[in-house]
mmJSON file of the N, C-alpha and C atoms, coordinates in Angstrom:
{"data_MODEL":{"atom_site":{
"group_PDB":["ATOM","ATOM","ATOM","ATOM","ATOM","ATOM","ATOM","ATOM","ATOM","ATOM","ATOM","ATOM","ATOM","ATOM","ATOM","ATOM","ATOM","ATOM","ATOM","ATOM","ATOM","ATOM","ATOM","ATOM","ATOM","ATOM","ATOM","ATOM","ATOM","ATOM","ATOM","ATOM","ATOM","ATOM","ATOM","ATOM","ATOM","ATOM","ATOM","ATOM","ATOM","ATOM","ATOM","ATOM","ATOM","ATOM","ATOM","ATOM","ATOM","ATOM","ATOM","ATOM","ATOM","ATOM","ATOM","ATOM","ATOM","ATOM","ATOM","ATOM","ATOM","ATOM","ATOM","ATOM","ATOM","ATOM","ATOM","ATOM","ATOM","ATOM","ATOM","ATOM","ATOM","ATOM","ATOM","ATOM","ATOM","ATOM","ATOM","ATOM","ATOM","ATOM","ATOM","ATOM","ATOM","ATOM","ATOM","ATOM","ATOM","ATOM","ATOM","ATOM","ATOM","ATOM","ATOM","ATOM","ATOM","ATOM","ATOM","ATOM","ATOM","ATOM","ATOM","ATOM","ATOM","ATOM","ATOM","ATOM","ATOM","ATOM","ATOM","ATOM","ATOM","ATOM","ATOM","ATOM","ATOM","ATOM","ATOM","ATOM","ATOM","ATOM","ATOM","ATOM","ATOM","ATOM","ATOM","ATOM","ATOM","ATOM","ATOM","ATOM","ATOM","ATOM","ATOM","ATOM","ATOM","ATOM","ATOM","ATOM","ATOM","ATOM","ATOM","ATOM","ATOM","ATOM","ATOM","ATOM","ATOM","ATOM","ATOM","ATOM","ATOM","ATOM","ATOM","ATOM","ATOM","ATOM","ATOM","ATOM","ATOM","ATOM","ATOM","ATOM","ATOM"],
"id":[1,2,3,4,5,6,7,8,9,10,11,12,13,14,15,16,17,18,19,20,21,22,23,24,25,26,27,28,29,30,31,32,33,34,35,36,37,38,39,40,41,42,43,44,45,46,47,48,49,50,51,52,53,54,55,56,57,58,59,60,61,62,63,64,65,66,67,68,69,70,71,72,73,74,75,76,77,78,79,80,81,82,83,84,85,86,87,88,89,90,91,92,93,94,95,96,97,98,99,100,101,102,103,104,105,106,107,108,109,110,111,112,113,114,115,116,117,118,119,120,121,122,123,124,125,126,127,128,129,130,131,132,133,134,135,136,137,138,139,140,141,142,143,144,145,146,147,148,149,150,151,152,153,154,155,156,157,158,159,160,161,162,163,164,165],
"type_symbol":["N","C","C","N","C","C","N","C","C","N","C","C","N","C","C","N","C","C","N","C","C","N","C","C","N","C","C","N","C","C","N","C","C","N","C","C","N","C","C","N","C","C","N","C","C","N","C","C","N","C","C","N","C","C","N","C","C","N","C","C","N","C","C","N","C","C","N","C","C","N","C","C","N","C","C","N","C","C","N","C","C","N","C","C","N","C","C","N","C","C","N","C","C","N","C","C","N","C","C","N","C","C","N","C","C","N","C","C","N","C","C","N","C","C","N","C","C","N","C","C","N","C","C","N","C","C","N","C","C","N","C","C","N","C","C","N","C","C","N","C","C","N","C","C","N","C","C","N","C","C","N","C","C","N","C","C","N","C","C","N","C","C","N","C","C"],
"label_atom_id":["N","CA","C","N","CA","C","N","CA","C","N","CA","C","N","CA","C","N","CA","C","N","CA","C","N","CA","C","N","CA","C","N","CA","C","N","CA","C","N","CA","C","N","CA","C","N","CA","C","N","CA","C","N","CA","C","N","CA","C","N","CA","C","N","CA","C","N","CA","C","N","CA","C","N","CA","C","N","CA","C","N","CA","C","N","CA","C","N","CA","C","N","CA","C","N","CA","C","N","CA","C","N","CA","C","N","CA","C","N","CA","C","N","CA","C","N","CA","C","N","CA","C","N","CA","C","N","CA","C","N","CA","C","N","CA","C","N","CA","C","N","CA","C","N","CA","C","N","CA","C","N","CA","C","N","CA","C","N","CA","C","N","CA","C","N","CA","C","N","CA","C","N","CA","C","N","CA","C","N","CA","C","N","CA","C","N","CA","C","N","CA","C"],
"label_alt_id":[null,null,null,null,null,null,null,null,null,null,null,null,null,null,null,null,null,null,null,null,null,null,null,null,null,null,null,null,null,null,null,null,null,null,null,null,null,null,null,null,null,null,null,null,null,null,null,null,null,null,null,null,null,null,null,null,null,null,null,null,null,null,null,null,null,null,null,null,null,null,null,null,null,null,null,null,null,null,null,null,null,null,null,null,null,null,null,null,null,null,null,null,null,null,null,null,null,null,null,null,null,null,null,null,null,null,null,null,null,null,null,null,null,null,null,null,null,null,null,null,null,null,null,null,null,null,null,null,null,null,null,null,null,null,null,null,null,null,null,null,null,null,null,null,null,null,null,null,null,null,null,null,null,null,null,null,null,null,null,null,null,null,null,null,null],
"label_comp_id":["MET","MET","MET","VAL","VAL","VAL","ASN","ASN","ASN","LEU","LEU","LEU","GLU","GLU","GLU","ASP","ASP","ASP","MET","MET","MET","THR","THR","THR","LYS","LYS","LYS","GLU","GLU","GLU","GLU","GLU","GLU","LEU","LEU","LEU","LEU","LEU","LEU","GLU","GLU","GLU","VAL","VAL","VAL","ILE","ILE","ILE","ARG","ARG","ARG","ILE","ILE","ILE","LYS","LYS","LYS","ASP","ASP","ASP","GLU","GLU","GLU","LEU","LEU","LEU","LEU","LEU","LEU","LYS","LYS","LYS","GLU","GLU","GLU","GLN","GLN","GLN","ARG","ARG","ARG","GLU","GLU","GLU","GLU","GLU","GLU","ILE","ILE","ILE","GLU","GLU","GLU","ALA","ALA","ALA","TYR","TYR","TYR","ARG","ARG","ARG","GLU","GLU","GLU","LEU","LEU","LEU","VAL","VAL","VAL","GLU","GLU","GLU","GLU","GLU","GLU","LEU","LEU","LEU","GLN","GLN","GLN","GLU","GLU","GLU","LYS","LYS","LYS","LEU","LEU","LEU","GLY","GLY","GLY","ILE","ILE","ILE","LYS","LYS","LYS","TYR","TYR","TYR","PRO","PRO","PRO","PHE","PHE","PHE","PRO","PRO","PRO","GLY","GLY","GLY","ASN","ASN","ASN","GLY","GLY","GLY","ASP","ASP","ASP"],
"label_asym_id":["A","A","A","A","A","A","A","A","A","A","A","A","A","A","A","A","A","A","A","A","A","A","A","A","A","A","A","A","A","A","A","A","A","A","A","A","A","A","A","A","A","A","A","A","A","A","A","A","A","A","A","A","A","A","A","A","A","A","A","A","A","A","A","A","A","A","A","A","A","A","A","A","A","A","A","A","A","A","A","A","A","A","A","A","A","A","A","A","A","A","A","A","A","A","A","A","A","A","A","A","A","A","A","A","A","A","A","A","A","A","A","A","A","A","A","A","A","A","A","A","A","A","A","A","A","A","A","A","A","A","A","A","A","A","A","A","A","A","A","A","A","A","A","A","A","A","A","A","A","A","A","A","A","A","A","A","A","A","A","A","A","A","A","A","A"],
"label_entity_id":["1","1","1","1","1","1","1","1","1","1","1","1","1","1","1","1","1","1","1","1","1","1","1","1","1","1","1","1","1","1","1","1","1","1","1","1","1","1","1","1","1","1","1","1","1","1","1","1","1","1","1","1","1","1","1","1","1","1","1","1","1","1","1","1","1","1","1","1","1","1","1","1","1","1","1","1","1","1","1","1","1","1","1","1","1","1","1","1","1","1","1","1","1","1","1","1","1","1","1","1","1","1","1","1","1","1","1","1","1","1","1","1","1","1","1","1","1","1","1","1","1","1","1","1","1","1","1","1","1","1","1","1","1","1","1","1","1","1","1","1","1","1","1","1","1","1","1","1","1","1","1","1","1","1","1","1","1","1","1","1","1","1","1","1","1"],
"label_seq_id":[1,1,1,2,2,2,3,3,3,4,4,4,5,5,5,6,6,6,7,7,7,8,8,8,9,9,9,10,10,10,11,11,11,12,12,12,13,13,13,14,14,14,15,15,15,16,16,16,17,17,17,18,18,18,19,19,19,20,20,20,21,21,21,22,22,22,23,23,23,24,24,24,25,25,25,26,26,26,27,27,27,28,28,28,29,29,29,30,30,30,31,31,31,32,32,32,33,33,33,34,34,34,35,35,35,36,36,36,37,37,37,38,38,38,39,39,39,40,40,40,41,41,41,42,42,42,43,43,43,44,44,44,45,45,45,46,46,46,47,47,47,48,48,48,49,49,49,50,50,50,51,51,51,52,52,52,53,53,53,54,54,54,55,55,55],
"pdbx_PDB_ins_code":[null,null,null,null,null,null,null,null,null,null,null,null,null,null,null,null,null,null,null,null,null,null,null,null,null,null,null,null,null,null,null,null,null,null,null,null,null,null,null,null,null,null,null,null,null,null,null,null,null,null,null,null,null,null,null,null,null,null,null,null,null,null,null,null,null,null,null,null,null,null,null,null,null,null,null,null,null,null,null,null,null,null,null,null,null,null,null,null,null,null,null,null,null,null,null,null,null,null,null,null,null,null,null,null,null,null,null,null,null,null,null,null,null,null,null,null,null,null,null,null,null,null,null,null,null,null,null,null,null,null,null,null,null,null,null,null,null,null,null,null,null,null,null,null,null,null,null,null,null,null,null,null,null,null,null,null,null,null,null,null,null,null,null,null,null],
"Cartn_x":[163.426,163.651,164.64,164.413,165.234,166.273,167.48,168.526,168.239,168.522,168.307,169.103,170.286,171.141,170.511,169.618,168.987,167.688,167.254,165.98,166.17,165.149,165.182,164.85,165.101,164.781,163.292,162.447,161.002,160.593,161.218,160.909,161.331,162.49,162.958,162.029,161.581,160.649,159.33,158.883,157.652,157.823,158.976,159.254,159.219,159.821,159.825,158.402,157.603,156.216,155.423,155.603,154.895,155.321,156.612,157.1,156.613,156.581,156.055,154.592,153.819,152.402,152.241,153.065,153.009,153.365,154.379,154.757,153.632,152.988,151.869,150.749,150.419,149.37,149.745,151.002,151.437,151.389,151.77,151.69,150.246,149.323,147.906,147.396,147.832,147.438,147.977,149.226,149.819,149.035,148.686,147.919,146.555,145.911,144.613,144.752,145.812,146.045,146.336,147.092,147.377,146.096,145.227,143.955,143.117,143.107,142.367,142.932,144.251,144.887,144.555,144.634,144.312,142.862,141.959,140.542,140.33,140.973,140.843,141.468,142.609,143.241,142.335,141.686,140.768,139.605,139.056,137.937,138.347,139.593,140.089,140.714,140.813,141.405,142.914,143.526,144.984,145.517,146.682,147.269,148.761,149.184,150.595,150.843,151.212,151.394,152.514,152.327,153.346,154.52,155.743,156.895,157.015,157.714,157.84,158.556,158.044,158.663,159.088,158.326,158.625,159.831,160.331,161.499,161.111],
"Cartn_y":[-62.27,-60.844,-60.453,-59.306,-58.816,-57.832,-57.934,-56.979,-55.634,-54.572,-53.232,-53.017,-53.595,-53.425,-54.015,-54.993,-55.663,-54.991,-53.983,-53.336,-52.187,-51.961,-50.832,-49.556,-48.437,-47.142,-47.066,-47.543,-47.507,-48.369,-49.53,-50.405,-49.758,-49.129,-48.445,-47.298,-46.546,-45.451,-45.977,-47.12,-47.724,-48.172,-48.738,-49.128,-47.899,-46.821,-45.582,-45.064,-45.108,-44.649,-45.481,-46.79,-47.672,-47.384,-47.241,-46.959,-45.599,-44.604,-43.293,-43.395,-44.191,-44.371,-45.079,-46.081,-46.777,-45.836,-45.011,-44.039,-43.043,-42.593,-41.664,-42.299,-43.552,-44.251,-44.412,-44.729,-44.891,-43.568,-42.479,-41.161,-40.811,-41.143,-40.882,-41.712,-42.964,-43.811,-43.257,-42.827,-42.257,-41.03,-40.172,-38.97,-39.338,-40.348,-40.788,-41.31,-42.069,-42.562,-41.411,-40.436,-39.279,-38.546,-38.365,-37.699,-38.506,-39.823,-40.678,-40.589,-40.625,-40.523,-39.184,-38.106,-36.787,-36.726,-37.302,-37.316,-38.102,-39.246,-40.053,-39.351,-38.688,-37.959,-36.841,-36.145,-35.078,-35.641,-36.765,-37.383,-37.849,-38.274,-38.762,-37.654,-36.466,-35.353,-35.444,-36.129,-36.299,-35.562,-34.949,-34.293,-34.543,-35.394,-35.656,-35.37,-34.159,-33.827,-34.651,-34.948,-35.679,-34.757,-35.213,-34.432,-34.532,-33.642,-33.622,-34.833,-35.368,-36.445,-37.656,-37.992,-39.185,-39.07,-37.865,-37.659,-37.803],
"Cartn_z":[75.07,75.136,74.037,73.465,72.354,72.892,72.391,72.758,72.106,72.828,72.279,71.0,70.951,69.777,68.517,68.701,67.565,67.121,67.844,67.538,66.552,65.748,64.824,65.582,64.949,65.553,65.869,64.961,65.17,66.363,66.494,67.627,68.943,68.939,70.146,70.519,69.537,69.807,70.363,69.875,70.383,71.833,72.156,73.538,74.445,74.004,74.785,74.961,73.897,73.979,74.988,74.945,75.876,77.31,77.528,78.88,79.372,78.5,78.876,79.292,78.566,78.893,80.24,80.486,81.772,82.923,82.73,83.758,84.013,82.95,83.094,83.916,83.617,84.354,85.821,86.092,87.475,88.23,87.568,88.214,88.545,87.635,87.88,89.056,89.152,90.276,91.59,91.587,92.801,93.235,92.294,92.626,93.201,92.635,93.151,94.578,94.859,96.215,97.174,96.725,97.588,97.954,96.961,97.226,98.213,98.058,98.974,100.389,100.509,101.823,102.47,101.694,102.241,102.704,101.919,102.29,103.585,103.696,104.909,106.11,105.899,106.996,107.491,106.569,106.965,107.767,107.342,108.053,109.441,109.584,110.865,111.71,111.148,111.877,111.986,111.062,111.043,109.825,109.965,108.798,108.777,107.874,107.635,106.167,105.837,104.418,103.789,102.52,101.778,101.489,101.756,101.317,99.801,99.2,97.749,97.184,96.11,95.327,96.148,97.163,97.944,98.845,99.048,99.912,101.371],
"occupancy":[1.0,1.0,1.0,1.0,1.0,1.0,1.0,1.0,1.0,1.0,1.0,1.0,1.0,1.0,1.0,1.0,1.0,1.0,1.0,1.0,1.0,1.0,1.0,1.0,1.0,1.0,1.0,1.0,1.0,1.0,1.0,1.0,1.0,1.0,1.0,1.0,1.0,1.0,1.0,1.0,1.0,1.0,1.0,1.0,1.0,1.0,1.0,1.0,1.0,1.0,1.0,1.0,1.0,1.0,1.0,1.0,1.0,1.0,1.0,1.0,1.0,1.0,1.0,1.0,1.0,1.0,1.0,1.0,1.0,1.0,1.0,1.0,1.0,1.0,1.0,1.0,1.0,1.0,1.0,1.0,1.0,1.0,1.0,1.0,1.0,1.0,1.0,1.0,1.0,1.0,1.0,1.0,1.0,1.0,1.0,1.0,1.0,1.0,1.0,1.0,1.0,1.0,1.0,1.0,1.0,1.0,1.0,1.0,1.0,1.0,1.0,1.0,1.0,1.0,1.0,1.0,1.0,1.0,1.0,1.0,1.0,1.0,1.0,1.0,1.0,1.0,1.0,1.0,1.0,1.0,1.0,1.0,1.0,1.0,1.0,1.0,1.0,1.0,1.0,1.0,1.0,1.0,1.0,1.0,1.0,1.0,1.0,1.0,1.0,1.0,1.0,1.0,1.0,1.0,1.0,1.0,1.0,1.0,1.0,1.0,1.0,1.0,1.0,1.0,1.0],
"B_iso_or_equiv":[0.0,0.0,0.0,0.0,0.0,0.0,0.0,0.0,0.0,0.0,0.0,0.0,0.0,0.0,0.0,0.0,0.0,0.0,0.0,0.0,0.0,0.0,0.0,0.0,0.0,0.0,0.0,0.0,0.0,0.0,0.0,0.0,0.0,0.0,0.0,0.0,0.0,0.0,0.0,0.0,0.0,0.0,0.0,0.0,0.0,0.0,0.0,0.0,0.0,0.0,0.0,0.0,0.0,0.0,0.0,0.0,0.0,0.0,0.0,0.0,0.0,0.0,0.0,0.0,0.0,0.0,0.0,0.0,0.0,0.0,0.0,0.0,0.0,0.0,0.0,0.0,0.0,0.0,0.0,0.0,0.0,0.0,0.0,0.0,0.0,0.0,0.0,0.0,0.0,0.0,0.0,0.0,0.0,0.0,0.0,0.0,0.0,0.0,0.0,0.0,0.0,0.0,0.0,0.0,0.0,0.0,0.0,0.0,0.0,0.0,0.0,0.0,0.0,0.0,0.0,0.0,0.0,0.0,0.0,0.0,0.0,0.0,0.0,0.0,0.0,0.0,0.0,0.0,0.0,0.0,0.0,0.0,0.0,0.0,0.0,0.0,0.0,0.0,0.0,0.0,0.0,0.0,0.0,0.0,0.0,0.0,0.0,0.0,0.0,0.0,0.0,0.0,0.0,0.0,0.0,0.0,0.0,0.0,0.0,0.0,0.0,0.0,0.0,0.0,0.0],
"pdbx_formal_charge":[null,null,null,null,null,null,null,null,null,null,null,null,null,null,null,null,null,null,null,null,null,null,null,null,null,null,null,null,null,null,null,null,null,null,null,null,null,null,null,null,null,null,null,null,null,null,null,null,null,null,null,null,null,null,null,null,null,null,null,null,null,null,null,null,null,null,null,null,null,null,null,null,null,null,null,null,null,null,null,null,null,null,null,null,null,null,null,null,null,null,null,null,null,null,null,null,null,null,null,null,null,null,null,null,null,null,null,null,null,null,null,null,null,null,null,null,null,null,null,null,null,null,null,null,null,null,null,null,null,null,null,null,null,null,null,null,null,null,null,null,null,null,null,null,null,null,null,null,null,null,null,null,null,null,null,null,null,null,null,null,null,null,null,null,null],
"auth_seq_id":[1,1,1,2,2,2,3,3,3,4,4,4,5,5,5,6,6,6,7,7,7,8,8,8,9,9,9,10,10,10,11,11,11,12,12,12,13,13,13,14,14,14,15,15,15,16,16,16,17,17,17,18,18,18,19,19,19,20,20,20,21,21,21,22,22,22,23,23,23,24,24,24,25,25,25,26,26,26,27,27,27,28,28,28,29,29,29,30,30,30,31,31,31,32,32,32,33,33,33,34,34,34,35,35,35,36,36,36,37,37,37,38,38,38,39,39,39,40,40,40,41,41,41,42,42,42,43,43,43,44,44,44,45,45,45,46,46,46,47,47,47,48,48,48,49,49,49,50,50,50,51,51,51,52,52,52,53,53,53,54,54,54,55,55,55],
"auth_comp_id":["MET","MET","MET","VAL","VAL","VAL","ASN","ASN","ASN","LEU","LEU","LEU","GLU","GLU","GLU","ASP","ASP","ASP","MET","MET","MET","THR","THR","THR","LYS","LYS","LYS","GLU","GLU","GLU","GLU","GLU","GLU","LEU","LEU","LEU","LEU","LEU","LEU","GLU","GLU","GLU","VAL","VAL","VAL","ILE","ILE","ILE","ARG","ARG","ARG","ILE","ILE","ILE","LYS","LYS","LYS","ASP","ASP","ASP","GLU","GLU","GLU","LEU","LEU","LEU","LEU","LEU","LEU","LYS","LYS","LYS","GLU","GLU","GLU","GLN","GLN","GLN","ARG","ARG","ARG","GLU","GLU","GLU","GLU","GLU","GLU","ILE","ILE","ILE","GLU","GLU","GLU","ALA","ALA","ALA","TYR","TYR","TYR","ARG","ARG","ARG","GLU","GLU","GLU","LEU","LEU","LEU","VAL","VAL","VAL","GLU","GLU","GLU","GLU","GLU","GLU","LEU","LEU","LEU","GLN","GLN","GLN","GLU","GLU","GLU","LYS","LYS","LYS","LEU","LEU","LEU","GLY","GLY","GLY","ILE","ILE","ILE","LYS","LYS","LYS","TYR","TYR","TYR","PRO","PRO","PRO","PHE","PHE","PHE","PRO","PRO","PRO","GLY","GLY","GLY","ASN","ASN","ASN","GLY","GLY","GLY","ASP","ASP","ASP"],
"auth_asym_id":["A","A","A","A","A","A","A","A","A","A","A","A","A","A","A","A","A","A","A","A","A","A","A","A","A","A","A","A","A","A","A","A","A","A","A","A","A","A","A","A","A","A","A","A","A","A","A","A","A","A","A","A","A","A","A","A","A","A","A","A","A","A","A","A","A","A","A","A","A","A","A","A","A","A","A","A","A","A","A","A","A","A","A","A","A","A","A","A","A","A","A","A","A","A","A","A","A","A","A","A","A","A","A","A","A","A","A","A","A","A","A","A","A","A","A","A","A","A","A","A","A","A","A","A","A","A","A","A","A","A","A","A","A","A","A","A","A","A","A","A","A","A","A","A","A","A","A","A","A","A","A","A","A","A","A","A","A","A","A","A","A","A","A","A","A"],
"auth_atom_id":["N","CA","C","N","CA","C","N","CA","C","N","CA","C","N","CA","C","N","CA","C","N","CA","C","N","CA","C","N","CA","C","N","CA","C","N","CA","C","N","CA","C","N","CA","C","N","CA","C","N","CA","C","N","CA","C","N","CA","C","N","CA","C","N","CA","C","N","CA","C","N","CA","C","N","CA","C","N","CA","C","N","CA","C","N","CA","C","N","CA","C","N","CA","C","N","CA","C","N","CA","C","N","CA","C","N","CA","C","N","CA","C","N","CA","C","N","CA","C","N","CA","C","N","CA","C","N","CA","C","N","CA","C","N","CA","C","N","CA","C","N","CA","C","N","CA","C","N","CA","C","N","CA","C","N","CA","C","N","CA","C","N","CA","C","N","CA","C","N","CA","C","N","CA","C","N","CA","C","N","CA","C","N","CA","C","N","CA","C","N","CA","C"],
"pdbx_PDB_model_num":[1,1,1,1,1,1,1,1,1,1,1,1,1,1,1,1,1,1,1,1,1,1,1,1,1,1,1,1,1,1,1,1,1,1,1,1,1,1,1,1,1,1,1,1,1,1,1,1,1,1,1,1,1,1,1,1,1,1,1,1,1,1,1,1,1,1,1,1,1,1,1,1,1,1,1,1,1,1,1,1,1,1,1,1,1,1,1,1,1,1,1,1,1,1,1,1,1,1,1,1,1,1,1,1,1,1,1,1,1,1,1,1,1,1,1,1,1,1,1,1,1,1,1,1,1,1,1,1,1,1,1,1,1,1,1,1,1,1,1,1,1,1,1,1,1,1,1,1,1,1,1,1,1,1,1,1,1,1,1,1,1,1,1,1,1]
}}}
């Protein structure tokens, strides 16, 4: 593993870009799971709405 202090500005920006992309993918997965849960709850006649931001 490389220390942040040893990385160039371009390398740091690339790390940030990669992490942003991973976060975006995870948010999309969470949304897909929420939609699936809501669909299943409707089919089962159950409704437990998600509180905001995982609270």
